[in-house]
Z-matrix of the N, CA and C atoms (Angstrom, degrees):
N
C 1 1.443
C 2 1.531 1 108.92
N 3 1.307 2 115.52 1 134.15
C 4 1.463 3 121.23 2 176.87
C 5 1.521 4 108.10 3 -104.73
N 6 1.320 5 115.97 4 130.25
C 7 1.461 6 120.27 5 178.45
C 8 1.522 7 110.12 6 -134.39
N 9 1.316 8 115.65 7 156.45
C 10 1.452 9 121.97 8 174.06
C 11 1.523 10 108.36 9 -81.50
N 12 1.317 11 116.69 10 130.91
C 13 1.466 12 121.16 11 -178.47
C 14 1.518 13 110.53 12 -66.19
N 15 1.322 14 114.17 13 138.36
C 16 1.465 15 123.01 14 173.93
C 17 1.526 16 107.53 15 -119.70
N 18 1.325 17 116.24 16 168.57
C 19 1.460 18 120.57 17 -176.74
C 20 1.528 19 110.93 18 -55.24
N 21 1.324 20 117.63 19 -37.62
C 22 1.465 21 119.58 20 -179.36
C 23 1.534 22 112.53 21 -67.58
N 24 1.346 23 118.49 22 -10.12
C 25 1.467 24 122.47 23 175.40
C 26 1.528 25 112.70 24 -89.43
N 27 1.316 26 117.64 25 0.55
C 28 1.471 27 121.05 26 -172.23
C 29 1.529 28 112.45 27 -56.57
N 30 1.313 29 117.57 28 -43.99
C 31 1.470 30 119.51 29 -178.03
C 32 1.528 31 110.93 30 -65.69
N 33 1.334 32 117.21 31 -43.81
C 34 1.470 33 120.59 32 179.23
C 35 1.524 34 110.50 33 -64.50
N 36 1.329 35 117.61 34 -40.53
C 37 1.464 36 122.40 35 178.60
C 38 1.526 37 110.30 36 -63.79
N 39 1.328 38 116.79 37 -45.32
C 40 1.459 39 121.26 38 179.46
C 41 1.528 40 110.69 39 -61.41
N 42 1.323 41 117.40 40 -44.16
C 43 1.465 42 120.80 41 179.43
C 44 1.522 43 111.34 42 -65.13
N 45 1.332 44 116.93 43 -38.63
C 46 1.461 45 120.81 44 176.88
C 47 1.525 46 110.21 45 -60.41
N 48 1.318 47 117.36 46 -49.20
C 49 1.469 48 121.26 47 -179.07
C 50 1.529 49 109.81 48 -60.60
N 51 1.324 50 117.57 49 -43.99
C 52 1.469 51 120.79 50 178.71
C 53 1.524 52 111.17 51 -60.29
N 54 1.327 53 117.19 52 -43.47
C 55 1.461 54 120.14 53 -179.81
C 56 1.524 55 110.86 54 -67.31
N 57 1.330 56 117.19 55 -42.08
C 58 1.464 57 119.89 56 177.84
C 59 1.530 58 110.64 57 -59.46
N 60 1.321 59 116.26 58 -44.24
C 61 1.465 60 120.30 59 -178.13
C 62 1.528 61 111.84 60 -69.06
N 63 1.321 62 117.65 61 -24.81
C 64 1.470 63 119.64 62 176.91
C 65 1.526 64 111.30 63 -82.44
N 66 1.334 65 118.11 64 -20.71
C 67 1.463 66 122.46 65 -178.08
C 68 1.522 67 114.21 66 -89.50
N 69 1.334 68 116.94 67 -21.23
C 70 1.465 69 119.00 68 -167.62
C 71 1.521 70 112.53 69 -136.04
N 72 1.315 71 115.77 70 145.60
C 73 1.460 72 121.37 71 170.97
C 74 1.533 73 110.60 72 -100.18
N 75 1.320 74 117.13 73 12.02
C 76 1.462 75 121.51 74 -179.05
C 77 1.525 76 113.06 75 -95.01
N 78 1.318 77 118.30 76 7.65
C 79 1.461 78 121.55 77 -176.93
C 80 1.521 79 110.68 78 -108.38
N 81 1.327 80 115.29 79 164.19
C 82 1.462 81 120.76 80 -178.38
C 83 1.527 82 111.20 81 -61.47
N 84 1.324 83 116.65 82 -39.44
C 85 1.457 84 121.41 83 178.01
C 86 1.517 85 109.20 84 -107.27
N 87 1.327 86 116.28 85 142.55
C 88 1.452 87 121.60 86 174.27
C 89 1.516 88 110.38 87 -95.59
N 90 1.312 89 115.30 88 -177.38
C 91 1.456 90 121.60 89 -178.40
C 92 1.525 91 110.91 90 -54.72
N 93 1.316 92 116.51 91 126.70
C 94 1.473 93 125.45 92 175.51
C 95 1.528 94 114.02 93 65.75
N 96 1.332 95 119.02 94 10.96
C 97 1.472 96 120.44 95 179.01
C 98 1.533 97 112.31 96 -82.64
N 99 1.319 98 117.73 97 -29.76
C 100 1.466 99 121.89 98 -179.47
C 101 1.531 100 108.13 99 -81.97
N 102 1.293 101 116.17 100 135.28
C 103 1.468 102 120.91 101 -178.54
C 104 1.529 103 109.91 102 -121.61
N 105 1.322 104 117.52 103 61.73
C 106 1.459 105 121.88 104 -179.02
C 107 1.517 106 110.79 105 -94.22
N 108 1.326 107 115.64 106 136.84
C 109 1.458 108 120.22 107 171.99
C 110 1.523 109 108.49 108 -89.93
N 111 1.315 110 116.78 109 162.42
C 112 1.458 111 120.49 110 177.55
C 113 1.529 112 110.15 111 -61.41
N 114 1.329 113 116.99 112 -34.02
C 115 1.467 114 120.73 113 178.36
C 116 1.525 115 110.82 114 -64.95
N 117 1.330 116 117.51 115 -38.05
C 118 1.462 117 120.57 116 177.57
C 119 1.529 118 111.14 117 -66.77
N 120 1.314 119 116.96 118 -40.05
C 121 1.464 120 120.70 119 178.73
C 122 1.527 121 109.87 120 -66.82
N 123 1.330 122 117.13 121 -41.85
C 124 1.469 123 120.28 122 175.54
C 125 1.527 124 110.49 123 -59.80
N 126 1.324 125 116.53 124 -42.32
C 127 1.465 126 121.05 125 178.34
C 128 1.515 127 112.44 126 -62.80
N 129 1.335 128 116.61 127 -40.11
C 130 1.464 129 120.84 128 177.48
C 131 1.528 130 110.28 129 -61.70
N 132 1.322 131 116.60 130 -46.72
C 133 1.469 132 119.89 131 -179.67
C 134 1.529 133 110.27 132 -62.87
N 135 1.321 134 117.64 133 -42.28
C 136 1.467 135 120.93 134 178.41
C 137 1.523 136 111.26 135 -61.80
N 138 1.322 137 116.77 136 -41.70
C 139 1.469 138 121.12 137 178.91
C 140 1.532 139 110.20 138 -63.03
N 141 1.322 140 115.98 139 -46.15
C 142 1.467 141 120.68 140 -178.48
C 143 1.523 142 111.07 141 -64.94
N 144 1.330 143 117.30 142 -36.62
C 145 1.470 144 120.76 143 179.04
C 146 1.519 145 111.75 144 -60.16
N 147 1.330 146 117.72 145 -29.10
C 148 1.460 147 122.09 146 -177.56
C 149 1.532 148 112.79 147 -83.42
N 150 1.319 149 117.61 148 -12.68
C 151 1.465 150 121.16 149 -176.44
C 152 1.525 151 110.01 150 -98.27
N 153 1.315 152 116.03 151 130.52
C 154 1.466 153 121.19 152 -179.00
C 155 1.526 154 112.69 153 -65.88
N 156 1.323 155 117.31 154 -29.71
C 157 1.470 156 120.11 155 -173.11
C 158 1.527 157 113.15 156 -113.49
N 159 1.340 158 116.33 157 28.82
C 160 1.459 159 122.17 158 175.34
C 161 1.525 160 108.17 159 -135.91
N 162 1.324 161 116.26 160 151.24
C 163 1.464 162 120.00 161 178.75
C 164 1.523 163 109.98 162 -166.94
N 165 1.307 164 115.21 163 167.75
C 166 1.465 165 122.11 164 170.65
C 167 1.523 166 106.76 165 -131.07
N 168 1.331 167 116.01 166 125.08
C 169 1.455 168 121.27 167 173.48
C 170 1.520 169 108.38 168 -107.37
N 171 1.326 170 115.51 169 135.78
C 172 1.456 171 121.90 170 177.83
C 173 1.516 172 109.17 171 -116.73
N 174 1.319 173 115.78 172 139.11
C 175 1.457 174 121.67 173 172.06
C 176 1.513 175 107.27 174 -96.89
N 177 1.329 176 115.84 175 123.65
C 178 1.467 177 121.18 176 -178.52
C 179 1.514 178 109.27 177 -117.24
N 180 1.328 179 114.36 178 139.26
C 181 1.456 180 121.00 179 177.85
C 182 1.521 181 108.31 180 -145.28
N 183 1.299 182 116.71 181 128.32
C 184 1.471 183 122.02 182 179.47
C 185 1.527 184 111.77 183 52.96
N 186 1.334 185 116.81 184 39.04
C 187 1.452 186 121.49 185 177.28
C 188 1.514 187 115.24 186 82.74
N 189 1.343 188 118.10 187 -8.58
C 190 1.460 189 121.16 188 179.84
C 191 1.520 190 111.61 189 -109.48
N 192 1.314 191 115.66 190 159.23
C 193 1.462 192 121.85 191 178.42
C 194 1.523 193 108.10 192 -95.86
N 195 1.334 194 117.55 193 128.70
C 196 1.459 195 120.47 194 -176.51
C 197 1.523 196 113.90 195 -120.75
N 198 1.334 197 117.65 196 -2.10
C 199 1.459 198 119.83 197 178.75
C 200 1.520 199 110.79 198 -171.51
N 201 1.321 200 114.79 199 165.62
C 202 1.470 201 119.81 200 179.78
C 203 1.520 202 110.61 201 -150.35
N 204 1.319 203 114.52 202 157.57
C 205 1.451 204 123.39 203 162.56
C 206 1.526 205 104.79 204 -129.68
N 207 1.319 206 116.32 205 119.18
C 208 1.455 207 122.66 206 178.17
C 209 1.520 208 107.25 207 -109.23
N 210 1.335 209 115.84 208 130.73
C 211 1.461 210 121.36 209 -171.95
C 212 1.524 211 109.38 210 -126.42
N 213 1.333 212 115.77 211 124.71
C 214 1.461 213 122.22 212 177.18
C 215 1.514 214 108.30 213 -113.75
N 216 1.336 215 116.22 214 113.43
C 217 1.453 216 120.70 215 -179.74
C 218 1.511 217 112.45 216 -81.44
N 219 1.324 218 114.79 217 158.54
C 220 1.461 219 120.79 218 177.50
C 221 1.519 220 110.65 219 -63.66
N 222 1.335 221 116.06 220 148.23
C 223 1.463 222 120.61 221 -176.45
C 224 1.510 223 114.37 222 -102.21
N 225 1.326 224 117.42 223 -22.46
C 226 1.463 225 120.78 224 -179.71
C 227 1.521 226 109.37 225 -86.89
N 228 1.330 227 117.86 226 151.73
C 229 1.472 228 119.89 227 -179.08
C 230 1.532 229 113.35 228 -52.11
N 231 1.303 230 117.66 229 -34.06
C 232 1.466 231 120.63 230 -177.01
C 233 1.525 232 113.00 231 -81.03
N 234 1.336 233 117.49 232 -6.57
C 235 1.467 234 119.90 233 -179.99
C 236 1.528 235 112.74 234 -122.43
N 237 1.319 236 117.71 235 12.95
C 238 1.465 237 119.94 236 -179.38
C 239 1.525 238 112.24 237 -63.68
N 240 1.314 239 117.28 238 -21.73
C 241 1.472 240 122.32 239 -179.69
C 242 1.530 241 112.58 240 -83.75
N 243 1.320 242 116.66 241 -4.07
C 244 1.462 243 122.53 242 -173.79
C 245 1.525 244 110.03 243 -110.79
N 246 1.331 245 116.02 244 142.77
C 247 1.463 246 119.67 245 176.10
C 248 1.519 247 109.66 246 -140.94
N 249 1.331 248 114.80 247 142.12
C 250 1.456 249 123.59 248 178.76
C 251 1.526 250 108.38 249 -96.17
N 252 1.320 251 117.38 250 132.74
C 253 1.454 252 123.01 251 -173.14
C 254 1.530 253 110.45 252 -111.84
N 255 1.336 254 115.39 253 133.35
C 256 1.457 255 123.07 254 173.40
C 257 1.527 256 105.99 255 -126.27
N 258 1.312 257 117.31 256 136.59
C 259 1.458 258 118.95 257 -174.90
C 260 1.518 259 111.81 258 -146.87
N 261 1.306 260 115.35 259 162.10
C 262 1.453 261 121.62 260 174.90
C 263 1.515 262 110.46 261 -171.07
N 264 1.323 263 115.33 262 145.01
C 265 1.466 264 123.00 263 176.11
C 266 1.526 265 106.88 264 -131.68
N 267 1.315 266 115.94 265 135.06
C 268 1.463 267 119.92 266 179.12
C 269 1.520 268 110.56 267 -57.65
N 270 1.335 269 116.18 268 142.60
C 271 1.470 270 121.81 269 -175.54
C 272 1.526 271 113.25 270 -52.54
N 273 1.317 272 117.17 271 -41.97
C 274 1.466 273 119.15 272 -176.15
C 275 1.526 274 112.85 273 -65.21
N 276 1.335 275 117.44 274 -11.80
C 277 1.460 276 121.73 275 179.50
C 278 1.529 277 112.70 276 -107.95
N 279 1.344 278 117.61 277 3.51
C 280 1.461 279 120.27 278 177.44
C 281 1.529 280 109.57 279 -60.36
N 282 1.325 281 115.22 280 142.94
C 283 1.456 282 120.59 281 176.24
C 284 1.519 283 114.71 282 77.14
N 285 1.331 284 117.86 283 9.15
C 286 1.464 285 121.26 284 -178.27
C 287 1.527 286 113.02 285 -108.86
N 288 1.341 287 117.21 286 8.84
C 289 1.456 288 120.15 287 176.50
C 290 1.517 289 115.16 288 88.40
N 291 1.325 290 117.80 289 4.03
C 292 1.460 291 120.76 290 -178.53
C 293 1.530 292 110.76 291 -63.72
N 294 1.323 293 117.02 292 -49.46
C 295 1.470 294 120.47 293 -179.09
C 296 1.525 295 110.76 294 -62.70
N 297 1.310 296 117.06 295 -41.29
C 298 1.470 297 120.35 296 179.45
C 299 1.529 298 110.36 297 -61.65
N 300 1.317 299 116.87 298 -42.63
C 301 1.462 300 121.12 299 178.37
C 302 1.534 301 110.75 300 -63.56
N 303 1.336 302 116.86 301 -42.89
C 304 1.465 303 120.97 302 177.39
C 305 1.530 304 110.98 303 -61.22
N 306 1.328 305 116.64 304 -44.60
C 307 1.463 306 119.64 305 -177.84
C 308 1.525 307 111.85 306 -70.32
N 309 1.307 308 118.11 307 -35.37
C 310 1.464 309 119.32 308 175.99
C 311 1.520 310 110.79 309 -63.16
N 312 1.342 311 117.03 310 -38.66
C 313 1.467 312 120.29 311 175.44
C 314 1.523 313 110.22 312 -66.56
N 315 1.319 314 117.16 313 -39.31
C 316 1.463 315 121.68 314 176.19
C 317 1.525 316 110.97 315 -57.86
N 318 1.327 317 117.38 316 -46.67
C 319 1.465 318 120.51 317 -178.25
C 320 1.526 319 111.06 318 -64.37
N 321 1.317 320 116.90 319 -39.62
C 322 1.465 321 121.25 320 177.52
C 323 1.531 322 110.12 321 -62.49
N 324 1.329 323 116.51 322 -46.95
C 325 1.459 324 121.88 323 178.67
C 326 1.528 325 110.81 324 -59.99
N 327 1.332 326 116.90 325 -45.35
C 328 1.466 327 121.00 326 -178.22
C 329 1.529 328 110.28 327 -59.31
N 330 1.312 329 116.53 328 -42.67
C 331 1.468 330 120.00 329 178.84
C 332 1.531 331 110.39 330 -62.74
N 333 1.319 332 116.76 331 -42.93
C 334 1.473 333 121.30 332 178.77
C 335 1.520 334 112.05 333 -62.25
N 336 1.323 335 117.20 334 -35.20
C 337 1.463 336 122.23 335 -174.28
C 338 1.531 337 113.76 336 -94.41
N 339 1.312 338 117.81 337 -3.93
C 340 1.461 339 119.97 338 -178.55
C 341 1.513 340 113.46 339 77.89
N 342 1.316 341 116.88 340 19.37
C 343 1.468 342 121.00 341 175.62
C 344 1.525 343 106.50 342 -84.61
N 345 1.331 344 116.10 343 119.29
C 346 1.468 345 119.97 344 -174.36
C 347 1.522 346 113.34 345 -111.22
N 348 1.332 347 116.92 346 -4.72
C 349 1.465 348 120.55 347 178.09
C 350 1.524 349 108.69 348 -134.93
N 351 1.322 350 115.53 349 121.31
C 352 1.462 351 122.04 350 174.17
C 353 1.520 352 107.56 351 -111.75
N 354 1.314 353 117.03 352 133.60
C 355 1.459 354 120.48 353 -179.15
C 356 1.514 355 110.53 354 -134.13
N 357 1.327 356 114.21 355 155.43
C 358 1.459 357 121.19 356 179.69
C 359 1.511 358 108.82 357 -156.98
N 360 1.320 359 115.34 358 167.74
C 361 1.463 360 120.97 359 171.33
C 362 1.518 361 107.73 360 -122.43
N 363 1.329 362 115.09 361 151.29
C 364 1.456 363 121.28 362 -179.96
C 365 1.523 364 107.93 363 -148.62
N 366 1.318 365 116.47 364 138.10
C 367 1.465 366 120.02 365 178.95
C 368 1.526 367 108.97 366 -61.97
N 369 1.337 368 116.22 367 136.22
C 370 1.461 369 119.96 368 -174.13
C 371 1.523 370 112.62 369 -61.03
N 372 1.325 371 118.17 370 -28.43
C 373 1.458 372 119.71 371 -178.94
C 374 1.535 373 112.88 372 -86.69
N 375 1.333 374 117.48 373 0.82
C 376 1.464 375 121.38 374 175.76
C 377 1.537 376 108.09 375 -87.55
N 378 1.323 377 114.67 376 70.00
C 379 1.465 378 121.63 377 -171.02
C 380 1.525 379 112.74 378 -62.23
N 381 1.312 380 117.16 379 -36.56
C 382 1.467 381 120.21 380 179.31
C 383 1.531 382 110.44 381 -60.96
N 384 1.328 383 116.75 382 -46.59
C 385 1.464 384 120.56 383 179.94
C 386 1.527 385 111.04 384 -66.79
N 387 1.318 386 117.47 385 -41.53
C 388 1.475 387 120.64 386 178.99
C 389 1.524 388 109.37 387 -58.52
N 390 1.330 389 117.72 388 -46.54
C 391 1.474 390 120.94 389 179.01
C 392 1.528 391 111.11 390 -61.74
N 393 1.329 392 117.06 391 -41.31
C 394 1.466 393 120.27 392 178.34
C 395 1.525 394 110.41 393 -61.18
N 396 1.335 395 117.03 394 -49.86
C 397 1.469 396 119.81 395 -178.69
C 398 1.527 397 110.80 396 -60.20
N 399 1.311 398 117.19 397 -39.73
C 400 1.467 399 119.76 398 177.95
C 401 1.529 400 110.46 399 -64.11
N 402 1.327 401 117.96 400 -41.14
C 403 1.475 402 120.49 401 176.65
C 404 1.527 403 111.15 402 -61.93
N 405 1.325 404 116.89 403 -30.18
C 406 1.462 405 121.14 404 179.93
C 407 1.526 406 112.05 405 -85.58
N 408 1.330 407 117.76 406 3.52
C 409 1.459 408 121.26 407 174.26
C 410 1.512 409 115.80 408 99.03
N 411 1.321 410 118.28 409 5.43
C 412 1.465 411 120.77 410 177.08
C 413 1.524 412 109.13 411 -80.82
N 414 1.325 413 114.93 412 146.91
C 415 1.467 414 121.27 413 178.23
C 416 1.521 415 109.41 414 -121.93
N 417 1.325 416 115.47 415 146.30
C 418 1.465 417 120.54 416 175.33
C 419 1.522 418 108.49 417 -71.41
N 420 1.319 419 115.50 418 130.62
C 421 1.463 420 120.44 419 177.89
C 422 1.525 421 112.22 420 -109.98
N 423 1.309 422 116.64 421 -17.50
C 424 1.454 423 119.11 422 179.71
C 425 1.510 424 111.25 423 173.31
N 426 1.321 425 114.38 424 -178.15
C 427 1.460 426 121.36 425 179.73
C 428 1.524 427 108.47 426 -124.19
N 429 1.324 428 115.96 427 129.49
C 430 1.465 429 121.76 428 170.92
C 431 1.524 430 105.45 429 -92.39
N 432 1.324 431 116.19 430 102.80
C 433 1.460 432 121.18 431 -174.83
C 434 1.522 433 110.62 432 -74.24
N 435 1.329 434 114.43 433 131.84
C 436 1.464 435 122.92 434 176.99
C 437 1.531 436 111.65 435 49.47
N 438 1.326 437 116.34 436 42.92
C 439 1.464 438 120.12 437 -177.08
C 440 1.526 439 113.12 438 -79.02
N 441 1.340 440 116.72 439 -17.98
C 442 1.450 441 121.15 440 179.24
C 443 1.526 442 109.91 441 -128.91
N 444 1.316 443 115.95 442 153.72
C 445 1.461 444 122.15 443 171.65
C 446 1.518 445 107.37 444 -121.57
N 447 1.336 446 116.49 445 116.84
C 448 1.459 447 121.33 446 179.78
C 449 1.517 448 107.92 447 -123.30
N 450 1.319 449 115.00 448 121.16
C 451 1.468 450 121.34 449 -177.38
C 452 1.525 451 111.77 450 51.16
N 453 1.328 452 116.04 451 39.72
C 454 1.452 453 121.76 452 176.86
C 455 1.518 454 115.37 453 80.29
N 456 1.336 455 117.50 454 2.44
C 457 1.470 456 120.77 455 -179.37
C 458 1.519 457 110.55 456 -110.09
N 459 1.337 458 117.09 457 134.94
C 460 1.468 459 119.68 458 177.37
C 461 1.530 460 110.66 459 -72.65
N 462 1.324 461 115.50 460 139.28
C 463 1.461 462 122.74 461 -178.43
C 464 1.518 463 109.27 462 -125.07
N 465 1.335 464 115.70 463 133.15
C 466 1.461 465 121.81 464 174.56
C 467 1.524 466 109.77 465 -88.84
N 468 1.337 467 115.30 466 151.84
C 469 1.456 468 121.18 467 175.29
C 470 1.524 469 109.94 468 -126.28
N 471 1.323 470 115.76 469 143.60
C 472 1.461 471 120.21 470 168.12
C 473 1.528 472 108.23 471 -83.08
N 474 1.314 473 115.87 472 141.78
C 475 1.451 474 122.58 473 164.88
C 476 1.513 475 105.04 474 -95.72
N 477 1.337 476 116.23 475 124.52
C 478 1.454 477 120.81 476 -179.02
C 479 1.519 478 108.81 477 -126.91
N 480 1.326 479 116.48 478 149.87
C 481 1.461 480 120.38 479 179.97
C 482 1.524 481 109.66 480 -147.46
N 483 1.316 482 113.35 481 155.97
C 484 1.466 483 121.56 482 173.21
C 485 1.514 484 107.20 483 -127.81
N 486 1.332 485 115.67 484 126.57
C 487 1.449 486 121.71 485 175.95
C 488 1.516 487 107.19 486 -95.61
N 489 1.321 488 116.89 487 128.62
C 490 1.463 489 121.88 488 -171.14
C 491 1.526 490 113.91 489 -103.38
N 492 1.295 491 118.38 490 17.66
C 493 1.477 492 119.84 491 -178.28
C 494 1.517 493 109.94 492 -100.31
């Protein structure tokens, strides 16, 4: 089941993000690097609820949260049609259609909200994610060279986008 995050989901969302960051080196933050309080997460959800072109979708199964798509819309009048996408699915649920279900809900929401450009970044060596995004209609637009440093090594990222018109 895909649902829109509400303030009462803050603890589950925070725990999901912490678990994702402990499972993967493909995210912006690594294990224990993020220092968010529950109040900060509640504040983020409240802020996003007030924005027409931002949202958080959670995938829930058996009462637990197993994945998310977090969307931050553009704030300037010329970028209101654009949204930045951040996503993650717990490892034990990979290959079970969770991400596809989240992205299909994202595309439906974007159409409802008039968001016509979705963009994201992905580490170039995260081949599984790159293939998934391409299957979902995202295209590589460029490379951000050495945009991240992980364990002292520079990492490149692809900039990918999907135009929904």
